[in-house]
N, CA, C and O of each residue as an XYZ file, in Angstrom:
932
protein
N       0.836     -1.182      0.000
C       0.000      0.000      0.000
C       0.882      1.248      0.000
O       2.042      1.208      0.411
N       0.303      2.365     -0.473
C       0.960      3.667     -0.426
C       0.121      4.587      0.437
O      -1.066      4.783      0.177
N       0.746      5.161      1.479
C       0.036      6.018      2.423
C       0.511      7.453      2.247
O       1.694      7.751      2.414
N      -0.436      8.356      1.902
C      -0.132      9.767      1.726
C      -0.598     10.537      2.961
O      -1.758     10.443      3.361
N       0.325     11.303      3.564
C       0.020     12.084      4.760
C       0.263     13.548      4.445
O       1.341     13.916      3.978
N      -0.760     14.405      4.705
C      -0.670     15.826      4.416
C      -0.902     16.661      5.668
O      -1.605     16.253      6.593
N      -0.294     17.833      5.670
C      -0.523     18.804      6.731
C      -0.733     20.172      6.100
O       0.145     20.681      5.402
N      -1.909     20.774      6.348
C      -2.219     22.049      5.731
C      -2.347     21.965      4.229
O      -2.106     22.936      3.512
N      -2.729     20.792      3.763
C      -2.912     20.614      2.336
C      -1.654     20.257      1.595
O      -1.686     20.036      0.384
N      -0.504     20.196      2.326
C       0.764     19.859      1.697
C       1.297     18.538      2.260
O       1.142     18.265      3.451
N       1.923     17.718      1.410
C       2.500     16.455      1.893
C       3.572     16.722      2.950
O       4.385     17.631      2.786
N       3.582     15.931      4.044
C       4.631     16.068      5.050
C       5.907     15.417      4.530
O       5.881     14.689      3.537
N       7.000     15.678      5.191
C       8.291     15.137      4.750
C       8.256     13.603      4.760
O       7.864     12.981      5.747
N       8.672     13.022      3.648
C       8.731     11.569      3.533
C       7.513     10.961      2.879
O       7.547      9.814      2.434
N       6.423     11.733      2.818
C       5.197     11.223      2.192
C       5.355     11.246      0.676
O       5.941     12.178      0.126
N       4.829     10.215     -0.007
C       4.012      9.095      0.494
C       4.870      7.982      1.090
O       6.038      7.822      0.735
N       4.260      7.204      2.015
C       4.953      6.112      2.688
C       4.468      4.777      2.111
O       3.279      4.579      1.861
N       5.408      3.891      1.914
C       5.078      2.569      1.388
C       4.914      1.593      2.547
O       5.791      1.508      3.408
N       3.810      0.859      2.583
C       3.520     -0.084      3.664
C       3.319     -1.471      3.066
O       2.517     -1.660      2.151
N       4.060     -2.435      3.597
C       3.890     -3.832      3.197
C       3.060     -4.553      4.239
O       3.425     -4.561      5.415
N       1.972     -5.148      3.846
C       1.090     -5.880      4.768
C       1.149     -7.368      4.448
O       0.912     -7.787      3.315
N       1.476     -8.169      5.488
C       1.514     -9.615      5.318
C       0.243    -10.230      5.866
O      -0.388     -9.655      6.754
N      -0.141    -11.376      5.360
C      -1.315    -12.056      5.926
C      -1.033    -12.502      7.349
O       0.092    -12.880      7.675
N      -2.057    -12.458      8.201
C      -1.902    -12.876      9.595
C      -1.908    -14.392      9.665
O      -2.819    -15.049      9.162
N      -0.867    -14.941     10.300
C      -0.746    -16.383     10.471
C      -0.846    -16.693     11.954
O      -0.267    -15.983     12.777
N      -1.567    -17.737     12.303
C      -1.734    -18.096     13.710
C      -0.381    -18.267     14.377
O       0.462    -19.040     13.920
N      -0.184    -17.518     15.486
C       1.067    -17.623     16.223
C       2.211    -16.902     15.561
O       3.367    -17.173     15.885
N       1.936    -15.985     14.638
C       3.020    -15.340     13.905
C       3.770    -14.330     14.741
O       4.937    -14.055     14.463
N       3.135    -13.766     15.763
C       3.826    -12.796     16.604
C       3.982    -11.443     15.958
O       4.906    -10.711     16.312
N       3.123    -11.074     15.028
C       3.235     -9.778     14.376
C       2.912     -8.693     15.389
O       1.830     -8.715     15.976
N       3.839     -7.715     15.619
C       3.595     -6.668     16.607
C       2.323     -5.891     16.289
O       2.071     -5.542     15.135
N       1.520     -5.622     17.327
C       0.300     -4.862     17.151
C      -0.891     -5.714     16.756
O      -2.028     -5.243     16.774
N      -0.637     -6.971     16.398
C      -1.736     -7.838     15.987
C      -2.015     -8.877     17.056
O      -3.171     -9.103     17.415
N      -0.980     -9.507     17.565
C      -1.131    -10.521     18.591
C      -1.161     -9.867     19.972
O      -0.696     -8.740     20.139
N      -1.701    -10.570     20.949
C      -1.746    -10.064     22.320
C      -1.142    -11.089     23.258
O      -1.284    -12.295     23.054
N      -0.453    -10.591     24.308
C       0.159    -11.486     25.287
C       0.143    -10.813     26.648
O       0.299     -9.597     26.759
N      -0.047    -11.616     27.673
C      -0.008    -11.125     29.053
C       0.791    -12.127     29.864
O       0.526    -13.328     29.817
N       1.786    -11.624     30.621
C       2.652    -12.512     31.383
C       2.649    -12.110     32.847
O       2.702    -10.925     33.177
N       2.587    -13.108     33.725
C       2.650    -12.910     35.168
C       3.637    -13.930     35.726
O       3.556    -15.117     35.409
N       4.576    -13.462     36.564
C       5.514    -14.434     37.124
C       6.649    -13.784     37.872
O       6.603    -12.598     38.198
N       7.685    -14.585     38.145
C       8.826    -14.159     38.939
C       9.815    -13.374     38.071
O      10.237    -13.836     37.011
N      10.171    -12.185     38.544
C      11.180    -11.390     37.850
C      12.534    -11.519     38.532
O      13.549    -11.089     37.984
N      12.556    -12.118     39.741
C      13.804    -12.262     40.491
C      13.730    -13.532     41.328
O      12.770    -13.736     42.071
N      14.738    -14.380     41.206
C      14.806    -15.621     41.980
C      16.241    -15.854     42.421
O      17.163    -15.191     41.946
N      16.422    -16.797     43.327
C      17.757    -17.212     43.751
C      18.224    -18.372     42.878
O      17.415    -19.152     42.376
N      19.537    -18.472     42.704
C      20.096    -19.552     41.901
C      19.639    -20.898     42.443
O      19.677    -21.139     43.650
N      19.210    -21.768     41.545
C      18.726    -23.081     41.935
C      17.230    -23.146     42.113
O      16.649    -24.231     42.102
N      16.589    -21.990     42.278
C      15.135    -21.962     42.389
C      14.498    -21.972     41.001
O      15.151    -21.664     40.003
N      13.238    -22.324     40.954
C      12.510    -22.364     39.689
C      11.664    -21.105     39.563
O      10.818    -20.827     40.413
N      11.898    -20.351     38.499
C      11.085    -19.173     38.199
C       9.900    -19.620     37.350
O      10.074    -20.287     36.330
N       8.702    -19.251     37.775
C       7.495    -19.688     37.085
C       6.762    -18.494     36.471
O       6.519    -17.487     37.137
N       6.418    -18.628     35.196
C       5.687    -17.584     34.482
C       4.410    -18.188     33.902
O       4.395    -19.333     33.451
N       3.349    -17.401     33.924
C       2.110    -17.781     33.263
C       1.878    -16.809     32.116
O       1.844    -15.595     32.320
N       1.718    -17.343     30.912
C       1.544    -16.512     29.720
C       0.199    -16.807     29.070
O      -0.123    -17.951     28.749
N      -0.566    -15.753     28.887
C      -1.808    -15.862     28.131
C      -1.562    -15.207     26.778
O      -1.338    -13.999     26.694
N      -1.605    -16.005     25.733
C      -1.224    -15.502     24.410
C      -2.235    -15.932     23.350
O      -2.622    -17.098     23.271
N      -2.649    -14.971     22.546
C      -3.531    -15.252     21.414
C      -3.080    -14.423     20.231
O      -2.588    -13.305     20.382
N      -3.257    -14.991     19.053
C      -2.863    -14.252     17.858
C      -3.983    -13.312     17.434
O      -5.006    -13.203     18.109
N      -3.774    -12.633     16.302
C      -4.728    -11.613     15.858
C      -6.093    -12.193     15.524
O      -7.090    -11.471     15.532
N      -6.150    -13.475     15.233
C      -7.426    -14.121     14.928
C      -8.078    -14.717     16.161
O      -9.076    -15.432     16.068
N      -7.485    -14.406     17.352
C      -7.989    -14.946     18.611
C      -7.951    -16.469     18.602
O      -8.817    -17.131     19.175
N      -6.937    -17.008     17.947
C      -6.784    -18.462     17.840
C      -5.755    -18.965     18.839
O      -4.881    -18.216     19.277
N      -5.867    -20.228     19.193
C      -4.874    -20.853     20.055
C      -3.594    -21.042     19.266
O      -3.633    -21.652     18.197
N      -2.442    -20.540     19.751
C      -1.206    -20.590     18.979
C      -0.556    -21.964     19.006
O      -0.946    -22.859     19.756
N       0.428    -22.086     18.172
C       1.262    -23.278     18.247
C       2.004    -23.275     19.577
O       1.950    -22.291     20.314
N       2.691    -24.358     19.888
C       3.441    -24.431     21.139
C       4.496    -23.323     21.186
O       5.139    -23.012     20.184
N       4.656    -22.741     22.369
C       5.646    -21.698     22.555
C       6.989    -22.307     22.929
O       7.044    -23.389     23.515
N       8.062    -21.619     22.594
C       9.412    -22.014     22.991
C      10.090    -20.825     23.651
O       9.698    -19.678     23.436
N      11.112    -21.106     24.458
C      11.807    -20.056     25.196
C      13.302    -20.140     24.916
O      13.897    -21.217     24.952
N      13.898    -18.982     24.635
C      15.342    -18.876     24.426
C      15.891    -17.906     25.462
O      15.401    -16.783     25.578
N      16.902    -18.326     26.213
C      17.479    -17.472     27.254
C      18.753    -16.802     26.753
O      19.498    -17.364     25.951
N      18.984    -15.588     27.246
C      20.202    -14.843     26.934
C      20.750    -14.282     28.226
O      20.045    -13.584     28.954
N      22.024    -14.587     28.521
C      22.613    -14.122     29.764
C      23.918    -14.833     30.049
O      24.544    -15.366     29.133
N      24.346    -14.850     31.327
C      25.634    -15.456     31.695
C      25.730    -16.944     31.378
O      26.828    -17.452     31.150
N      24.611    -17.647     31.360
C      24.606    -19.087     31.072
C      23.250    -19.463     30.490
O      22.269    -18.733     30.634
N      23.216    -20.604     29.838
C      21.950    -21.078     29.290
C      21.041    -21.554     30.421
O      21.496    -22.216     31.354
N      19.768    -21.217     30.334
C      18.796    -21.616     31.348
C      17.885    -22.696     30.777
O      17.350    -22.567     29.676
N      17.724    -23.752     31.546
C      16.786    -24.806     31.149
C      15.360    -24.314     31.376
O      15.000    -23.950     32.496
N      14.556    -24.300     30.332
C      13.175    -23.819     30.417
C      12.212    -24.895     29.917
O      12.445    -25.531     28.889
N      11.148    -25.080     30.653
C      10.099    -26.011     30.247
C       8.793    -25.257     30.032
O       8.413    -24.413     30.842
N       8.115    -25.567     28.942
C       6.853    -24.915     28.620
C       5.753    -25.968     28.610
O       5.870    -26.993     27.939
N       4.692    -25.712     29.354
C       3.549    -26.629     29.377
C       2.279    -25.853     29.077
O       2.149    -24.685     29.442
N       1.347    -26.514     28.410
C       0.095    -25.893     28.012
C      -0.969    -26.208     29.063
O      -1.220    -27.374     29.365
N      -1.598    -25.156     29.624
C      -2.603    -25.338     30.677
C      -4.019    -25.274     30.137
O      -4.930    -25.889     30.691
N      -4.203    -24.539     29.069
C      -5.545    -24.379     28.532
C      -5.488    -23.599     27.246
O      -4.414    -23.408     26.676
N      -6.621    -23.151     26.789
C      -6.691    -22.420     25.530
C      -5.921    -21.107     25.631
O      -6.346    -20.174     26.312
N      -4.790    -21.051     24.948
C      -3.990    -19.832     24.921
C      -3.167    -19.580     26.154
O      -2.481    -18.559     26.208
N      -3.189    -20.446     27.154
C      -2.455    -20.240     28.398
C      -1.325    -21.258     28.515
O      -1.542    -22.462     28.374
N      -0.108    -20.756     28.776
C       1.070    -21.601     28.927
C       1.763    -21.286     30.247
O       1.699    -20.159     30.738
N       2.418    -22.283     30.809
C       3.254    -22.094     31.992
C       4.699    -22.346     31.608
O       5.025    -23.368     31.003
N       5.568    -21.401     31.966
C       7.003    -21.535     31.713
C       7.715    -21.689     33.046
O       7.507    -20.897     33.965
N       8.545    -22.700     33.147
C       9.367    -22.912     34.333
C      10.830    -22.840     33.919
O      11.311    -23.652     33.128
N      11.539    -21.833     34.481
C      12.955    -21.630     34.192
C      13.775    -22.017     35.416
O      13.428    -21.660     36.542
N      14.872    -22.754     35.190
C      15.686    -23.249     36.308
C      17.123    -22.731     36.163
O      17.988    -23.450     35.663
N      17.385    -21.487     36.598
C      18.742    -20.940     36.500
C      19.615    -21.386     37.666
O      19.128    -21.554     38.785
N      20.899    -21.574     37.404
C      21.844    -21.932     38.470
C      22.998    -20.940     38.578
O      23.753    -20.983     39.550
N      23.147    -20.063     37.614
C      24.230    -19.076     37.641
C      23.643    -17.681     37.816
O      22.668    -17.317     37.159
N      24.253    -16.903     38.715
C      23.748    -15.570     38.999
C      23.952    -14.624     37.819
O      24.815    -14.843     36.969
N      23.140    -13.566     37.786
C      23.273    -12.558     36.741
C      21.932    -12.095     36.222
O      20.881    -12.491     36.728
N      21.979    -11.247     35.200
C      20.767    -10.710     34.568
C      20.525    -11.426     33.244
O      21.436    -11.585     32.431
N      19.298    -11.848     33.045
C      18.937    -12.637     31.862
C      17.773    -11.988     31.131
O      17.054    -11.149     31.674
N      17.611    -12.405     29.875
C      16.428    -12.095     29.095
C      15.858    -13.396     28.560
O      16.590    -14.224     28.018
N      14.563    -13.575     28.711
C      13.884    -14.769     28.214
C      13.015    -14.372     27.030
O      12.041    -13.634     27.174
N      13.384    -14.873     25.861
C      12.612    -14.593     24.651
C      11.617    -15.720     24.436
O      11.993    -16.888     24.342
N      10.341    -15.357     24.360
C       9.284    -16.348     24.147
C       8.884    -16.289     22.673
O       8.495    -15.243     22.155
N       8.992    -17.430     22.022
C       8.795    -17.507     20.579
C       7.523    -18.273     20.230
O       7.239    -19.327     20.799
N       6.754    -17.716     19.272
C       5.643    -18.429     18.644
C       6.077    -18.676     17.211
O       6.018    -17.781     16.368
N       6.505    -19.875     16.949
C       7.125    -20.141     15.654
C       8.489    -19.487     15.598
O       9.340    -19.750     16.448
N       8.709    -18.632     14.602
C       9.992    -17.951     14.460
C       9.956    -16.529     14.990
O      10.948    -15.808     14.883
N       8.840    -16.114     15.556
C       8.676    -14.731     15.989
C       8.433    -14.643     17.490
O       7.827    -15.526     18.099
N       8.928    -13.545     18.068
C       8.701    -13.297     19.488
C       7.277    -12.801     19.711
O       6.717    -12.086     18.881
N       6.709    -13.190     20.834
C       5.375    -12.701     21.169
C       5.502    -11.266     21.672
O       6.596    -10.862     22.065
N       4.429    -10.486     21.674
C       4.489     -9.098     22.146
C       5.007     -9.009     23.583
O       4.616     -9.792     24.448
N       5.894     -8.040     23.817
C       6.453     -7.831     25.149
C       7.709     -8.620     25.418
O       8.409     -8.348     26.393
N       8.016     -9.594     24.576
C       9.229    -10.396     24.738
C      10.418     -9.606     24.192
O      10.260     -8.898     23.197
N      11.619     -9.701     24.812
C      11.996    -10.616     25.886
C      11.616    -10.091     27.274
O      11.398     -8.896     27.473
N      11.543    -11.038     28.236
C      11.188    -10.704     29.602
C      12.429    -10.797     30.488
O      13.207    -11.740     30.346
N      12.637     -9.828     31.412
C      13.835     -9.841     32.262
C      13.726    -10.847     33.402
O      12.637    -11.117     33.908
N      14.865    -11.392     33.795
C      14.940    -12.288     34.952
C      16.278    -12.057     35.638
O      17.331    -12.178     35.012
N      16.238    -11.723     36.924
C      17.451    -11.505     37.720
C      17.640    -12.707     38.642
O      16.719    -13.107     39.354
N      18.847    -13.278     38.622
C      19.156    -14.455     39.440
C      20.193    -14.068     40.484
O      21.295    -13.641     40.141
N      19.840    -14.218     41.761
C      20.721    -13.871     42.871
C      21.421    -15.126     43.403
O      21.062    -16.254     43.067
N      22.427    -14.889     44.241
C      23.098    -15.987     44.933
C      22.071    -16.741     45.768
O      21.133    -16.148     46.301
N      22.259    -18.060     45.877
C      21.264    -18.886     46.553
C      21.249    -18.719     48.065
O      20.331    -19.202     48.727
N      22.253    -18.040     48.624
C      22.214    -17.769     50.055
C      23.370    -18.399     50.808
O      24.412    -17.764     50.972
N      23.213    -19.634     51.271
C      24.203    -20.278     52.128
C      25.516    -20.516     51.380
O      25.522    -20.911     50.214
N      26.621    -20.267     52.074
C      27.944    -20.541     51.513
C      28.232    -22.033     51.623
O      28.042    -22.628     52.684
N      28.685    -22.632     50.537
C      28.975    -24.063     50.485
C      30.496    -24.270     50.501
O      31.173    -23.878     49.551
N      31.048    -24.882     51.569
C      32.510    -25.066     51.656
C      33.103    -25.819     50.471
O      34.201    -25.492     50.021
N      32.394    -26.823     49.962
C      32.942    -27.634     48.874
C      33.056    -26.868     47.563
O      33.753    -27.310     46.650
N      32.375    -25.715     47.455
C      32.470    -24.894     46.251
C      33.290    -23.622     46.490
O      33.667    -22.929     45.545
N      33.561    -23.323     47.770
C      34.385    -22.164     48.112
C      35.837    -22.471     47.787
O      36.292    -23.597     47.991
N      36.576    -21.477     47.279
C      37.920    -21.717     46.771
C      38.845    -20.548     47.082
O      38.412    -19.500     47.561
N      40.133    -20.753     46.797
C      41.110    -19.675     46.932
C      41.217    -18.915     45.625
O      40.980    -19.467     44.550
N      41.579    -17.639     45.725
C      41.732    -16.813     44.537
C      43.033    -17.096     43.809
O      43.866    -17.872     44.276
N      43.192    -16.463     42.672
C      44.400    -16.658     41.857
C      45.643    -16.061     42.500
O      46.752    -16.299     42.022
N      45.483    -15.289     43.576
C      46.650    -14.694     44.231
C      47.329    -15.654     45.203
O      48.342    -15.299     45.805
N      46.792    -16.862     45.368
C      47.432    -17.832     46.261
C      48.750    -18.310     45.651
O      48.802    -18.670     44.475
N      49.815    -18.312     46.458
C      51.143    -18.745     46.012
C      51.566    -19.989     46.782
O      51.566    -20.010     48.013
N      51.926    -21.019     46.031
C      52.371    -22.267     46.656
C      53.821    -22.186     47.096
O      54.277    -23.040     47.856
N      54.560    -21.181     46.637
C      55.951    -20.962     47.040
C      56.090    -19.516     47.494
O      55.777    -18.591     46.744
N      56.564    -19.321     48.734
C      56.747    -17.974     49.281
C      58.149    -17.850     49.862
O      58.862    -18.842     50.012
N      58.531    -16.625     50.185
C      59.866    -16.351     50.728
C      59.757    -16.064     52.221
O      58.920    -15.271     52.651
N      60.619    -16.725     53.014
C      60.610    -16.533     54.464
C      60.918    -15.078     54.806
O      61.771    -14.444     54.185
N      60.205    -14.564     55.806
C      60.441    -13.203     56.260
C      59.691    -12.142     55.493
O      59.752    -10.965     55.848
N      58.986    -12.532     54.450
C      58.219    -11.584     53.655
C      56.723    -11.715     53.966
O      56.241    -12.823     54.202
N      55.984    -10.601     53.968
C      54.530    -10.694     54.164
C      53.860    -11.342     52.957
O      54.235    -11.091     51.812
N      52.877    -12.168     53.229
C      52.160    -12.869     52.156
C      50.658    -12.736     52.379
O      50.193    -12.441     53.480
N      49.926    -12.960     51.311
C      48.467    -12.907     51.420
C      47.832    -13.750     50.325
O      48.436    -14.014     49.286
N      46.607    -14.161     50.583
C      45.790    -14.811     49.554
C      44.325    -14.536     49.869
O      43.990    -14.043     50.947
N      43.462    -14.858     48.920
C      42.049    -14.513     49.034
C      41.181    -15.764     49.071
O      41.386    -16.696     48.293
N      40.214    -15.779     49.979
C      39.190    -16.824     50.016
C      37.967    -16.288     49.287
O      37.498    -15.188     49.580
N      37.452    -17.059     48.342
C      36.269    -16.655     47.580
C      35.098    -17.543     47.979
O      35.021    -18.702     47.571
N      34.184    -16.994     48.780
C      33.017    -17.751     49.234
C      32.036    -17.939     48.076
O      31.764    -17.002     47.325
N      31.505    -19.165     47.940
C      30.580    -19.482     46.850
C      29.401    -20.288     47.380
O      29.505    -20.948     48.414
N      28.280    -20.230     46.665
C      27.133    -21.036     47.045
C      27.249    -22.433     46.448
O      28.268    -22.759     45.838
N      26.225    -23.259     46.612
C      26.294    -24.653     46.186
C      26.361    -24.810     44.675
O      26.698    -25.884     44.176
N      26.040    -23.733     43.933
C      26.118    -23.791     42.477
C      27.418    -23.193     41.950
O      27.628    -23.130     40.739
N      28.294    -22.751     42.860
C      29.566    -22.167     42.450
C      29.500    -20.679     42.202
O      30.480    -20.093     41.741
N      28.366    -20.043     42.496
C      28.251    -18.594     42.329
C      28.953    -17.880     43.472
O      28.788    -18.247     44.635
N      29.737    -16.860     43.142
C      30.456    -16.098     44.152
C      29.479    -15.348     45.049
O      28.523    -14.735     44.574
N      29.735    -15.408     46.353
C      28.911    -14.668     47.302
C      29.096    -13.173     47.074
O      30.157    -12.734     46.632
N      28.078    -12.404     47.372
C      28.131    -10.965     47.154
C      28.169    -10.169     48.450
O      28.177     -8.939     48.422
N      28.192    -10.859     49.585
C      28.271    -10.171     50.872
C      29.088    -11.013     51.846
O      29.295    -12.207     51.633
N      29.546    -10.373     52.909
C      30.389    -11.058     53.884
C      29.587    -11.632     55.031
O      28.411    -11.970     54.896
N      30.277    -11.735     56.193
C      29.601    -12.223     57.392
C      29.952    -13.637     57.785
O      29.534    -14.102     58.846
N      30.719    -14.343     56.949
C      31.105    -15.708     57.301
C      32.368    -15.703     58.167
O      33.106    -14.718     58.201
N      32.605    -16.812     58.861
C      33.787    -16.930     59.732
C      34.681    -18.046     59.197
O      34.343    -19.228     59.278
N      35.823    -17.647     58.650
C      36.792    -18.615     58.139
C      37.968    -18.719     59.103
O      38.467    -17.716     59.612
N      38.397    -19.953     59.339
C      39.547    -20.230     60.193
C      40.697    -20.728     59.321
O      40.516    -21.638     58.511
N      41.883    -20.129     59.486
C      43.071    -20.537     58.732
C      44.168    -20.889     59.733
O      44.502    -20.083     60.602
N      44.731    -22.097     59.610
C      45.782    -22.510     60.536
C      46.672    -23.560     59.894
O      46.284    -24.237     58.942
N      47.881    -23.677     60.445
C      48.834    -24.682     59.967
C      48.499    -26.015     60.615
O      48.240    -26.085     61.817
N      48.507    -27.074     59.810
C      48.259    -28.425     60.327
C      49.457    -29.300     59.999
O      50.264    -28.964     59.133
N      49.566    -30.413     60.689
C      50.683    -31.340     60.475
C      50.532    -32.027     59.129
O      49.420    -32.233     58.642
N      51.666    -32.377     58.536
C      51.649    -33.104     57.269
C      51.256    -34.559     57.470
O      50.842    -35.235     56.529
N      51.390    -35.042     58.717
C      51.059    -36.433     59.005
C      52.165    -37.406     58.645
O      51.991    -38.617     58.782
N      53.295    -36.900     58.189
C      54.414    -37.765     57.769
C      55.315    -38.067     58.960
O      55.660    -37.171     59.731
N      55.693    -39.332     59.104
C      56.556    -39.763     60.204
C      57.945    -39.160     60.028
O      58.508    -39.186     58.934
N      58.493    -38.615     61.115
C      59.831    -38.041     61.067
C      59.870    -36.591     60.659
O      60.928    -35.964     60.709
N      58.741    -36.043     60.257
C      58.696    -34.633     59.877
C      58.383    -33.809     61.120
O      57.374    -34.060     61.780
N      59.232    -32.823     61.457
C      58.996    -32.036     62.668
C      57.692    -31.257     62.592
O      57.171    -30.981     61.511
N      57.181    -30.911     63.762
C      55.927    -30.149     63.832
C      56.126    -28.790     63.179
O      57.183    -28.179     63.335
N      55.136    -28.315     62.460
C      55.263    -27.031     61.777
C      55.271    -25.881     62.782
O      54.724    -26.012     63.878
N      55.887    -24.755     62.417
C      55.904    -23.606     63.323
C      54.522    -22.967     63.415
O      53.713    -23.064     62.492
N      54.270    -22.319     64.537
C      52.995    -21.624     64.705
C      53.018    -20.334     63.897
O      53.990    -19.580     63.944
N      51.957    -20.088     63.167
C      51.860    -18.892     62.330
C      50.528    -18.211     62.617
O      49.490    -18.863     62.722
N      50.577    -16.907     62.738
C      49.348    -16.139     62.937
C      48.784    -15.727     61.576
O      49.440    -15.039     60.795
N      47.569    -16.160     61.319
C      46.874    -15.774     60.095
C      45.798    -14.751     60.456
O      45.021    -14.957     61.389
N      45.762    -13.673     59.724
C      44.735    -12.649     59.922
C      43.754    -12.703     58.755
O      44.148    -12.571     57.597
N      42.476    -12.899     59.066
C      41.448    -12.993     58.027
C      40.603    -11.727     58.068
O      39.989    -11.413     59.088
N      40.577    -10.998     56.946
C      39.815     -9.760     56.848
C      38.611     -9.963     55.931
O      38.745    -10.352     54.771
N      37.441     -9.689     56.484
C      36.201     -9.779     55.707
C      36.079     -8.532     54.837
O      35.963     -7.423     55.359
N      36.103     -8.703     53.515
C      36.008     -7.569     52.589
C      34.551     -7.167     52.339
O      34.281     -6.192     51.638
N      33.619     -7.924     52.917
C      32.182     -7.643     52.847
C      31.627     -7.691     51.430
O      30.586     -7.097     51.147
N      32.310     -8.388     50.552
C      31.814     -8.562     49.184
C      31.862    -10.028     48.743
O      31.813    -10.341     47.553
N      31.959    -10.914     49.737
C      32.056    -12.339     49.429
C      33.480    -12.848     49.382
O      33.701    -14.045     49.200
N      34.462    -11.951     49.543
C      35.863    -12.359     49.568
C      36.466    -12.054     50.939
O      36.009    -11.166     51.659
N      37.510    -12.822     51.276
C      38.173    -12.683     52.572
C      39.684    -12.698     52.332
O      40.215    -13.637     51.739
N      40.362    -11.664     52.791
C      41.806    -11.541     52.595
C      42.538    -12.155     53.780
O      42.248    -11.842     54.935
N      43.492    -13.036     53.479
C      44.269    -13.712     54.519
C      45.702    -13.186     54.475
O      46.356    -13.245     53.433
N      46.188    -12.671     55.603
C      47.541    -12.131     55.714
C      48.351    -13.002     56.674
O      47.854    -13.434     57.714
N      49.615    -13.251     56.301
C      50.485    -14.048     57.174
C      51.938    -13.852     56.758
O      52.230    -13.318     55.688
N      52.839    -14.298     57.627
C      54.266    -14.326     57.318
C      54.929    -15.358     58.225
O      54.412    -15.669     59.298
N      56.055    -15.882     57.801
C      56.825    -16.845     58.592
C      58.304    -16.661     58.304
O      58.700    -16.352     57.180
N      59.122    -16.856     59.344
C      60.573    -16.733     59.191
C      61.253    -18.086     59.065
O      62.477    -18.157     58.956
N      60.471    -19.160     59.079
C      61.032    -20.510     59.072
C      60.846    -21.175     57.721
O      59.712    -21.422     57.312
N      61.948    -21.476     57.007
C      61.822    -22.190     55.728
C      61.313    -23.612     55.959
O      61.484    -24.181     57.037
N      60.701    -24.158     54.954
C      60.191    -25.522     55.043
C      58.869    -25.671     54.310
O      58.481    -24.831     53.499
N      58.192    -26.768     54.621
C      56.925    -27.084     53.955
C      55.772    -26.975     54.950
O      55.829    -27.529     56.048
N      54.737    -26.259     54.554
C      53.578    -26.055     55.413
C      52.339    -26.658     54.775
O      52.203    -26.702     53.552
N      51.442    -27.119     55.632
C      50.106    -27.521     55.193
C      49.107    -26.619     55.909
O      48.973    -26.662     57.132
N      48.421    -25.814     55.135
C      47.537    -24.796     55.693
C      46.083    -25.189     55.455
O      45.651    -25.377     54.317
N      45.337    -25.307     56.552
C      43.918    -25.642     56.466
C      43.091    -24.369     56.440
O      43.332    -23.442     57.214
N      42.103    -24.331     55.533
C      41.154    -23.219     55.468
C      39.768    -23.826     55.675
O      39.311    -24.644     54.877
N      39.106    -23.413     56.760
C      37.838    -24.031     57.126
C      36.767    -22.975     57.359
O      37.045    -21.862     57.804
N      35.553    -23.353     57.049
C      34.408    -22.494     57.309
C      33.893    -22.797     58.710
O      33.512    -23.926     59.019
N      33.890    -21.762     59.553
C      33.423    -21.869     60.941
C      34.144    -22.983     61.705
O      33.561    -23.624     62.579
N      35.422    -23.206     61.365
C      36.294    -24.150     62.077
C      35.756    -25.585     62.059
O      36.079    -26.386     62.936
N      34.945    -25.897     61.065
C      34.356    -27.227     61.014
C      34.631    -27.953     59.702
O      35.021    -29.121     59.707
N      34.432    -27.271     58.589
C      34.497    -27.949     57.289
C      35.539    -27.288     56.403
O      35.545    -26.069     56.236
N      36.433    -28.117     55.828
C      37.460    -27.608     54.916
C      36.811    -27.102     53.633
O      35.821    -27.664     53.165
N      37.378    -26.028     53.064
C      36.930    -25.584     51.753
C      37.574    -26.474     50.690
O      38.402    -27.327     51.010
N      37.199    -26.277     49.447
C      37.699    -27.115     48.353
C      39.225    -27.015     48.260
O      39.781    -25.920     48.167
N      39.901    -28.189     48.288
C      41.360    -28.240     48.147
C      42.124    -28.157     49.449
O      43.335    -28.374     49.454
N      41.456    -27.848     50.566
C      42.121    -27.733     51.868
C      42.429    -29.126     52.425
O      41.626    -30.048     52.280
N      43.635    -29.281     53.082
C      44.682    -28.275     53.340
C      45.568    -28.024     52.106
O      45.709    -28.881     51.233
N      46.152    -26.829     52.066
C      46.977    -26.405     50.940
C      48.461    -26.469     51.326
O      48.855    -26.087     52.428
N      49.263    -26.963     50.385
C      50.697    -27.075     50.652
C      51.410    -25.795     50.225
O      51.208    -25.298     49.117
N      52.250    -25.267     51.123
C      53.033    -24.071     50.837
C      54.500    -24.359     51.138
O      54.832    -24.814     52.232
N      55.366    -24.099     50.183
C      56.809    -24.225     50.373
C      57.395    -22.867     50.699
O      57.278    -21.923     49.918
N      58.024    -22.778     51.852
C      58.673    -21.538     52.308
C      60.162    -21.637     52.008
O      60.848    -22.510     52.539
N      60.660    -20.756     51.169
C      62.057    -20.798     50.744
C      62.918    -19.860     51.615
O      64.127    -19.761     51.407
């Protein structure tokens, strides 16, 4: 079609306008023709299931083909779509990695109106010792008499880095358990809560040798890889 638009009897800039009109296909997702309404979770914790209810009809008020969901964000999200009734679908998304996502809901090859939908995934809460680890600043070989430090990175059960502090980590030297090896020297470790999910450990020793350093959450459970071997030169 050709659309002519005038103002004061004169064509406006750009007029006439050419418009291409396609036939309406059930579930086509043509903007302005189809209608969609979504209700659900916009924010969940990692590992939880975000549930959305979508009521969708095409321009002919027909029941659409099955909907599909494509996620965009830090990681792929497993999404399941089930049909509850005429034009009504339930979407269940199961994210495990924290971050901001977009969920695109597709009817055939086209997005439904209002898509994509935002989803924010937070840390799941409790710190998991088996997923908590040391940072890249940890050195397995240090020099006697020099100050040293390394970082503890608290993580949840899905491996997501914690975003706040408040945990109590204990760091101490433990015996190697080897017969004939003298007891390790006592070392004072200072643990500083950075209040962002990381903990800075400061220490120094004047005695060369081999150390086994245990890093434990609340003095009960070793973190991943603990105890750690350190050679003091």
